[in-house]
TIGUBA-480143 format. One record per atom (N, C-alpha, C): x, y, z. Coordinates in pm, whole numbers, plus 32768, in hexadecimal, padded with zeros to 4 digits. Layout:
N
XYZ
...
***
This chain:
332
53133B3CCADA
53973B6FCAB5
53F13AF8CA9B
54353AF8CA2A
548C3A89CA05
551B3AADCA25
55643A49CA62
55F23A5DCA81
56463A13CA1A
56A23A55C9DD
56FA3A18C978
577939EAC9BB
57A0396DC9AD
581A393CC9EF
5895397FC9B7
58F23992CA0C
596F39D0C9E3
59D0396CC9AA
5A41399EC97F
5AA63945C943
5AD638DBC9A1
5AE538FCCA22
5B163898CA82
5AB63827CA91
5A333848CA99
59CF37DCCAA6
59CC3786CA2C
59DC37C4C9B9
59DB3774C93D
5A513718C938
5AC43747C969
5B3936F0C967
5B2D3680C9C9
5AE63699CA3D
5ADA3630CAA2
5A7435C9CA7E
5A1735E9CA28
59AD358BCA06
59E73519C9B4
59C43499C9D6
59F73426C988
59B9341DC8FF
594A345FC8E7
5907345BC866
591334E2C828
594134EEC7AB
59493570C76A
58C135B2C767
58BE3632C77C
5841367DC783
5812369EC6F9
57933683C6E1
575536A7C661
56C436BDC67B
56893708C622
55FB3720C635
55AF369FC620
55383699C65F
54EA361DC657
54C235FDC5C9
54A33661C57C
54793645C4F3
54ED3611C4A0
55643650C4B1
55D73622C462
56053599C48F
55FC357CC512
562534F7C543
55CC348BC50C
554534A5C515
54E93441C4DE
5501342BC449
551D3499C406
5533348BC376
55B4343EC35B
56183452C3B0
5697340CC39D
56883377C3B2
563B334FC417
562532C1C432
55D53281C3C4
556D32C8C392
5514328CC330
55513287C2A6
559532F3C27F
55C332FDC1F5
565832E7C1EA
56A2330CC250
573332F7C24C
57803375C232
573D33E9C22C
57833466C212
57CC3490C290
584D349FC28B
589C34C7C2FE
58AD345AC364
588433DEC347
588D3372C3AA
5919333FC3BA
5974335EC35A
59FC332EC367
5A403366C3E2
5A1633E1C40E
5A57341FC481
5A1233FCC504
59A133B2C4FD
59573390C576
5986330AC5AB
599E3300C62B
59C43280C66B
59733273C6EA
594331FAC705
58F731E0C780
5937316BC7C6
59743188C837
59B93122C886
5A1F30D5C833
5A6A311DC7E4
5AD730E2C797
5AAF30A6C714
5A2D30A8C6F3
59FD306DC677
59D530DCC61B
5A0530D9C5A2
59E53143C542
59563137C516
591131A5C519
588731A6C4ED
587F3194C458
58F031ABC411
58F13199C381
58D4310AC359
58ED30ACC3B5
58D03020C396
583C3007C388
57EA3063C3BF
575A304FC3BB
5719308CC341
576730D7C2F4
5728311CC285
570E30BBC212
56B030DFC1C0
568D308DC14B
56F430A3C0DF
57233037C09B
57883049C030
574B308FBFB9
579E30D1BF71
57713118BEFA
575430B6BE8A
570B30E1BE25
56EE3088BDB3
576B3055BD71
57D730AABD69
5852307ABD2B
58913009BD7B
588D3017BE02
58C32FACBE57
58742F2CBE48
57EE2F3BBE45
57992EC4BE31
57BC2E7FBDB0
57CF2ECABD46
57EF2E8DBCC4
58742E45BCCC
58D62E86BD12
59592E47BD1D
59522DC6BD6D
59002DCABDDA
58F52D52BE30
58AF2CDEBDE9
584E2CFBBD9A
58002C91BD5A
58402C5CBCDB
58962CAABC9D
58CE2C7DBC1D
59202BFCBC2B
597D2BEFBC8D
59C92B71BC98
59702AF8BCAC
59052B08BCFA
58AD2A97BD12
586C2A69BC91
58422ACCBC3F
58032AA6BBC0
586A2A64BB65
58E62A9BBB66
59502A60BB15
596F29D2BB43
596B29BCBBC8
59862938BBFE
591F28D4BBCE
58A22900BBCD
583828A7BB9D
584C2882BB0C
586C28E8BABC
588228CEBA2E
58FA2873BA1A
59662890BA67
59DD283EBA5B
59C227AEBA86
5973279BBAEE
594F2715BB1A
590326CABAAE
58A92714BA6B
586026D3B9FE
58BE26A7B98F
592226FBB973
598126D8B909
59D3265DB931
5A03265CB9AF
5A5025EAB9DF
59FE256AB9DD
59812574BA0D
592A24FDBA0E
591224CCB981
58FD252CB926
58E82503B89B
596324C2B861
59D924F8B884
5A5624BDB853
5A6C2432B88B
5A4C241FB90D
5A5B239AB94A
59FD2336B909
59822362B8F0
59222308B8AE
595122E5B822
59872348B7DB
59B9232CB754
5A2F22CCB759
5A8A22E2B7BC
5AFC2288B7C9
5AD021FAB7E9
5A6C21EFB844
5A38216BB865
59F92129B7EB
59B22178B79D
59762142B723
59DF2114B6C0
5A4C2165B6B3
5AB9213EB659
5AFD20BFB689
5B1020B6B70F
5B50203EB746
5AFB1FC2B72E
5A781FD0B744
5A1E1F5FB72C
5A1E1F36B69A
5A1F1F9AB642
5A201F7EB5B3
5AA21F38B58B
5B131F67B5C4
5B941F29B5A5
5B981E99B5D6
5B611E82B650
5B5C1DFAB685
5B061DA0B62F
5A961DD5B602
5A3E1D88B5AB
5A831D66B527
5ACE1DC6B4F0
5B161DAEB474
5B801D41B486
5BC51D43B4F9
5C2A1CDDB514
5BEB1C53B51F
5B771C4BB560
5B331BCBB56D
5B081B95B4E6
5AD41BEDB493
5AAB1BC2B40C
5B241B92B3BD
5B931BDDB3C9
5C0C1BB6B381
5C411B30B3B1
5C3C1B18B436
5C6B1A99B46D
5C131A24B440
5B931A3AB439
5B3919D1B40A
5B5019B3B376
5B661A1DB32A
5B801A0AB29B
5C0219BCB286
5C6919DFB2D4
5CE71996B2CC
5CD41904B2F3
5C8018EBB359
5C651861B381
5C241810B312
5BC3184CB2CF
5B811807B260
5BE517E9B1F0
5C37184BB1CF
5C9C1837B166
5D0117CCB18E
5D2617C9B20D
5D841765B23E
5D4F16D7B227
5CD216C0B24B
5C9A163AB23C
5C831617B1A9
5C641679B158
5C55165FB0C9
5CDA1634B08B
5D44167BB0B0
5DC8165BB07A
5DF515D1B0A8
5DE515B6B12A
5E141534B15E
5DC114C1B127
5D4014D7B10B
5CEB146DB0D4
5D10144FB043
5D2514B8AFF5
5D4914A4AF68
5DD11460AF5E
5E32148EAFAD
5EB71452AFAB
5EB213C1AFD9
5E5D13A4B03D
5E55131DB072
5E2012BBB00A
5DC612E7AFB5
5D8D128DAF50
5DFB1258AEF4
5E4C12B3AEBF
5EB51289AE61
5F221238AEA7
5F491262AF1E
5FB4121CAF63
5F861197AF9C
5F06118CAFBC
5ED1110BAFE9
5ED810A3AF78
5EBE10D0AEFF
5ECA1076AE8C
5F5A1043AE81
5FBA109BAE98
60461072AE95
6065100FAF05
602C1024AF7A
60400FC6AFE9
600A0F3CAFC7
5F940F39AF8D
5F580EB9AF68
5FAE0E72AF00
5FE50EBDAEA4
60340E81AE39
60B30E3EAE6E
60F40E7CAED1
61720E44AF04
615D0DE6AF7B
60E40DDAAFA9
60CC0D8CB024
60F60CFAB018
60DC0CB5AFAB
610B0C29AFA2
61A20C1CAFB2
61ED0C77AF76
627E0C72AF82
62AA0C90B011
62630CEDB052
62820D0FB0DD
62700C96B137
62040C4CB123
61EB0BD6B177
62540B69B160
62880B62B0E6
62EA0AFBB0C7
63750B1DB0FC
639E0B9CB0F2
64290BC0B10E
643D0C1CB186
63D60C5CB1B5
63E80CBCB223
63690CC0B279
63460C4DB2AC
62C30C3FB2EE
62B60C93B36C
63230CAAB3B3
63190CEAB437
63390D80B432
63A00DA6B3EA
63BF0E35B3E4
63640E7EB381
634B0E43B30B
62F50E7CB2A3
63270F06B278
63A50F09B250
63E40F89B22D
63A20FCCB1B5
63790F7EB152
63390FBAB0DB
62B60FFFB101
62680FC1B157
61E90FFCB181
6201107EB1D0
6266107DB223
628410F4B273
62BB1165B21D
63031141B1B5
633511A8B15A
62BF11EDB114
625C119EB0EA
61E511D9B0AC
619A122FB111
61911200B18C
614E124FB1F4
619712D2B20F
621B12D0B206
6268134BB218
624713B0B1AA
623E1380B12F
621A13D8B0C0
61901415B0D7
613213C2B101
60A813F0B11B
60A4145CB187
60EA1444B1F6
60EA14A5B264
61321526B23C
61A11519B1F4
61EE1590B1CC
619E15E6B16B
615D15A6B10A
610B15F2B0AB
609A163CB0F2
606115FDB155
5FEE1639B19A
601716B2B1EE
607916A0B245
6098170BB2A4
60E8177CB266
61321761B1F9
618517CAB1BD
6131183EB189
60B21827B16D
605B1891B13B
601D18E5B1AA
602918B7B228
5FDC18F8B292
60301929B308
60A118EDB323
60F41922B38F
618618FBB37C
61DB194EB3B5
626B1939B3AC
629818D6B416
62F1187CB3F0
63221816B44C
63B91824B45E
63E41829B4DB
6472182FB4FC
649617B5B552
64FE176FB52C
652A16F7B573
65B6170FB5AA
65C516F1B629
66471702B66C
6671167DB6A9
66EE1656B694
672315DBB6CF
67131560B679
6711156FB5F5
670614FBB59B
67791498B5B0
67EA14C9B5DE
685C146FB5F5
6842140CB667
67DD1426B6B8
67BC13CCB727
67621358B6FD
6732135AB681
66DD12EEB650
67331276B629
67121200B65A
675B1189B62E
67301163B5A0
67801118B557
675810EEB4D0
66E0108FB4D5
669C1082B463
6627102BB45E
66470F9AB47E
66C50F74B46B
66EC0EE9B485
66FA0ECCB51A
66FA0F35B56F
67090F22B600
66840F39B645
664B0ED5B684
65CA0EE7B6C9
65D70F42B742
656D0F8FB75B
656C0FECB7CC
64DD1002B7F9
64CF103BB870
644C1061B8A7
644810F9B8AA
63F11133B858
63E211C4B84F
636E11F1B8AA
6383125FB8F1
63191297B945
6314132DB930
629B1366B937
628B13F7B923
62111428B96E
620F14AAB988
619614E8B9BF
612B14EDB952
60AD14F1B97C
603D14EAB91D
5FE41563B930
5FE215BBB8C8
5F951637B8D2
5F241641B86D
5F3315FDB7FB
5ED7161AB78E
5ECC15A6B72D
5E6315ACB6DB
5E51154EB66E
5EC21559B608
5F0515CDB606
5F7215E4B5A8
5FF3159EB5D0
5FF91566B648
60751526B676
609E14B2B61A
603E1462B5EF
605D13EFB598
60971420B514
60561482B4D6
608A14BAB459
611A14EAB46B
61311532B4D7
61B5156CB4F0
621F1500B502
61FE1498B54C
6260142FB568
627C13D8B4EE
621B13C7B497
62311377B41F
629913B5B3C3
62AA1439B3CA
630B147CB375
639B145BB39C
63B0141EB412
643813FCB43D
64721388B3ED
641C133AB3AD
644C12CEB358
647C1253B3A2
644E123DB41C
647411C7B466
64001162B467
642210E3B463
63BD1079B456
638D104BB4E0
634810A1B527
63141077B5A9
627F1059B59F
62520FFFB5F1
61C60FD4B5F2
617C1021B65F
61151068B634
60C110AFB693
605E104FB6D5
6025107FB741
5FB5103AB782
5F3B1093B773
5ECD105CB740
5E5810ADB724
5DD81064B74E
5D7010B3B768
5CEE107AB78A
5CB81026B716
5C750FBBB737
5C3F0F62B6CF
5BD90FA9B677
5B92100CB6AD
5B2C1050B65E
5B68109EB5E9
5BE610CBB5F6
5C251117B58A
5C3A10C0B50D
5C4A103EB521
5C610FE4B4B0
5BE70FD9B456
5B751006B485
5AFB1000B435
5AEF1074B3D3
5B4310DAB3E1
5B3C114CB387
5B6A1124B2FC
5B201149B294
5B4C1129B20B
5BD3116AB1EB
5C241128B19F
5CA61153B170
5D091161B1E4
5CEF11BDB241
5D4D11D5B2AF
5D5A1158B305
5CEB111FB32E
5CEE10A6B380
5D2C1031B336
5D0F1024B2B7
5D490FB7B268
5DE10FC9B259
5E0B1045B246
5E9B1060B23B
5EE2103FB2BF
5EA0105AB330
5ED91038B3B2
5EED0FA1B3BE
5E8F0F55B38A
5E9B0EC3B38D
5F130E96B33B
5F280ED4B2C5
5F990EB1B270
601E0ED9B2B0
601D0F42B2FF
60960F6EB345
60B90F13B3BB
605B0EC4B3E7
60730E6EB45A
60590EB2B4DF
60020F19B4DE
5FDF0F5EB55B
5F9A0EFBB5B8
5FB80F04B639
5F870EA3B69D
5F010ED2B6D5
5E970E81B6C8
5E140EABB6FC
5E0B0E99B794
5DBC0EF0B7D2
5DA90EEAB863
5D190F0DB885
5CDC0EBBB8D8
5C580EDAB90E
5C6B0F18B998
5C4B0F95B9A1
5C5D0FDABA20
5BFF0FA3BA8A
5C2A0FB0BB06
5BDD0F81BB7A
5BCA0EEABB76
5C200EA6BB2A
5C1D0E13BB24
5CA70DE2BB4D
5CB20DADBBC6
5D340D85BBFB
5D730D15BBA9
5D210CB9BB76
5D580C4CBB25
5D920C82BAA3
5D4D0CE3BA65
5D800D20B9EA
5E030D6ABA04
5E0E0DA9BA77
5E890DF0BA99
5EFE0D90BAA8
5EE60D1FBAEA
5F500CBBBAFA
5F790C80BA74
5F170C63BA1E
5F360C2FB999
5F860C94B948
5F660D12B958
5FAD0D7DB911
603F0D83B93C
60570D7CB9BF
60E00D80B9F0
612F0D05B9C4
60EF0C92B9C4
61320C16B995
61580C22B903
60FF0C5CB8B2
611C0C6DB825
618E0CCFB810
61940D36B862
62010D96B858
62870D54B879
62880D03B8E1
63020CBCB906
632E0C60B895
62CD0C1EB857
62EB0BC3B7E9
63240C0FB770
62E90C82B74F
63180CD1B6DD
63A60D05B6F4
63C10D38B76D
64470D6BB78B
64AC0CFAB785
64830C86B7B6
64DC0C12B7B0
64FC0BE7B722
64A50C05B6C4
64BA0BE0B638
64F40C53B5E4
651E0CBEB627
65640D29B5E2
65130DA4B5C1
64960DA9B5E5
64420E1EB5CA
64440E7EB641
641E0EF8B62A
64130F5CB694
63810F78B6B2
63650FA6B72B
62DC0FC7B754
62D91054B78B
62641092B781
6254111CB7AE
61E11123B812
61FA1168B883
61951178B8EC
6180120CB90B
6105122DB92D
60E512AAB971
60C81283BA02
6129128EBA5B
6118125BBAE4
60A8129DBB34
607D1314BB0A
600C1354BB4F
5F8A1308BB37
5F8312BBBACD
5F0D126ABAB0
5EA812AFBA58
5EA31333BA5A
5E43137EBA0A
5E78140CB9F7
5E351458B9A2
5E6014E1B989
5E43153BBA02
5E9F1596BA1C
5E8E15F3BA8B
5E201657BA6B
5DC31669BAC9
5D5416C8BAB5
5D7C1758BACE
5DDE176CBB25
5E0417F5BB49
5E911819BB1A
5ED017C1BACC
5F5617DDBA9A
5FC617BABAFA
5FA41794BB74
600A1771BBD7
602C16DCBBCF
60A916BEBBEF
60D71634BBEB
609815E4BC5C
605D1571BC39
601B151DBC9D
607814B4BCD8
603E145EBD28
608913F2BD69
60A61386BD01
611F134DBD06
614612E2BCAA
61211259BCE2
60ED1205BC8A
60D71179BCAC
6156112ABC8C
616610B6BCCD
61E6106FBCC5
61ED1006BC57
61820FF3BC09
617F0F89BBA5
61F30F8EBB44
620E1003BB0B
627B1010BAA9
63010FECBAE6
63151012BB62
63970FFDBBA3
63A70F6CBBD0
63380F28BBE6
633F0E99BC01
636D0E4EBB84
633C0E79BB10
63680E3DBA92
63FE0E52BA7F
642E0ECABA9F
64BC0EE9BA8F
65130E93BAEA
64EA0E82BB67
653B0E34BBC5
65390D9FBBA1
64CA0D6EBB6D
64C00CE0BB4A
650F0CBEBACD
651F0D1EBA73
65640D05B9F4
65F20D3DB9F0
66130D96BA4D
66960DD5BA4D
66A20E44B9E6
66320E6EB9A9
66350ED7B944
66420F60B986
66830FBFB945
668E1046B97D
66091091B972
65F610EFB9CD
65811146B9CB
65AB11CBB98D
655F11F8B928
657C1277B8E4
650F12DBB909
65281338B966
64C3139DB988
64BB1408B91A
64421432B8FB
642A149AB897
63C81500B8D1
63EA157FB8C2
639115EBB8F0
6351162DB878
62CC1634B879
62801677B810
625116FEB845
626E1768B7FB
624D17F0B826
61FC1836B7B8
61831861B7DB
613418B3B77F
60BE186FB73F
60B917EBB73D
604817A8B6FB
5FC517C3B743
5FCC17D0B7C8
5F5217E9B815
5F181873B7FB
5F6B18D3B7D5
5F391959B7B6
5EFC195EB72A
5F33190EB6D0
5EFF190CB647
5E7718C5B640
5E6F1853B683
5DF11808B684
5DDD17D1B711
5D9D181EB76A
5D8C17F2B7F5
5D391773B7FF
5D521728B868
5D0616AFB882
5C7316CFB894
5C1C1686B84F
5B8D16A0B854
5B5E1706B7EE
5BBA1741B7A2
5B9717A4B73C
5BD9177DB6B7
5BC31701B68F
5C0516CCB618
5BCC1706B596
5B641755B5A0
5B2B1791B528
5B6E1811B4FC
5BCC1845B54D
5C0F18C2B52B
5CA518A9B51D
5CE71906B4D9
5D781902B4CE
5DAB1991B4D1
5DE919B8B540
5E201A3EB54D
5EA51A49B504
5ECF1AC2B4EA
5F511AD7B4AB
5FBF1AD0B515
60361AAEB4EB
60A51AA3B549
610E1A42B519
61641A19B573
61D119BCB552
61DC1952B5BF
622418E7B59E
62361876B5F9
62CB1857B603
62F41837B67C
63811811B691
63861787B6D0
63E01733B69B
63F616ACB6CF
648516A6B705
64931680B782
65171674B7C1
652E15E2B7E6
659215A6B7A7
65B31519B7C0
66261514B824
660E14D5B894
667214D0B8FF
66CA1454B8F3
67341453B93F
679213E2B93D
674F1364B974
677512F1B93F
673C1273B972
6761125CBA04
6707121EBA4B
672211F6BAD6
67071160BAE3
6753111EBB37
6745108EBB4B
674B106CBBDF
67160FF9BC01
67170FCBBC8C
66C80F4BBC99
66CE0F11BD0E
66860E93BD27
66150EA3BD8D
65F20F23BDA9
65860F3DBE07
651F0F97BDC3
64A70F63BDB2
643F0FACBD69
641A102FBDAE
6414102DBE32
63F010A5BE7D
64581114BE69
64D510EEBE6D
65411150BE5B
65401188BDCE
652F1131BD6A
6529115EBCE0
64B311BEBCCA
6441119EBD05
63CA11F2BCF8
63E4127DBD31
64231281BDA6
643F1301BDE7
64A41353BD96
650B1311BD63
65711359BD17
65381392BC96
64EB1342BC4F
64B11370BBD0
645013E4BBE7
63FE13D8BC4D
639E1444BC68
63E414C4BC92
644E14B8BCE1
6496152FBD0D
64D51579BC97
650B152CBC38
6549156ABBC2
64E115B8BB72
646E157ABB5B
640415BBBB0D
63C91630BB5C
63B5161DBBDF
637B1687BC32
63D51701BC37
645716EDBC47
64B4175EBC4C
64B417ACBBC8
64A91764BB5A
64A617A7BAD7
642617F8BAC6
63B617C0BAEF
63381808BAE5
63381884BB3D
636B1878BBB6
637318EBBC10
63CC1958BBD6
6438192FBB94
6493198FBB57
644F19DFBAE8
63EA19A1BAA8
63A419E3BA3A
631D1A1EBA67
63081A28BAE9
62921A6DBB1B
62171A17BB2C
62251993BB2C
61B3193ABB3F
61AD190BBBD0
613718E1BBFA
612418B3BC83
6133181DBC92
614317F2BD0D
61521764BD2D
61001745BDA8
60B416D9BDA2
606616B0BE17
60C1166EBE7E
***
């Protein structure tokens, strides 16, 4: 005999009453499971999702995969475009470098002939300043750089006349520094490695200009060079130094050597600091085969004088360093 529970028993039971067959079916298939709870947990959580729910759940994941493929493909394409653009820039810079040397070589041939023609007169009437030779060199440098980069000069009023000897100093960033400085039209004597004088045309022109040769790592040659500079300044000529001694490899201003400032204190000549900005970006040190696009700025500072080489060195370097820092360059 089966006893059927009454309403009170059904209400007191913590589990809703259902037949065994319907309960099993509800757990397995999910029919009517929304109303079933076991110890506070809905039995509906155990039911299998419908095909529509499965499709809805899986669709975003598939879309995510497809979207990821698209993003990855776009990144790869962007990287390829960037690499291609970089390669094109490198090719363009190399082509500009080749054109630069072709132009300067062709111009040097004709202007060197002019230097040779006037050289006897220069030795007779202007042996130390050599203004005619420097004027030709200015034409050569101006013709060369005007085709490849824009030059801006600030502070021309700070340059003394050619008749007044001075000691010029500047930071050294690039092979283009000499070209840039020659456009100023001042008759200063550079100091250069002896090996450069062996170059055809360019080296010979340097000899006619009166450039001072120097054998690096040779203390006797360095002393002879400084003595010659003192002698030239004493006879009315100007000299030009790169106190860092060599071109900066990282674009930052290096430590200054005191040789130029010793010449200034011994002769009483003023020191003219000059800041070169941009030449290192156009033709970085160690990469003389390329020429990037851009512009160069030359800032000529006020003359400084004194009788202490150490003080002059510090003052000149501080002026140039402050200017470089103002334009975003580093200083050691």
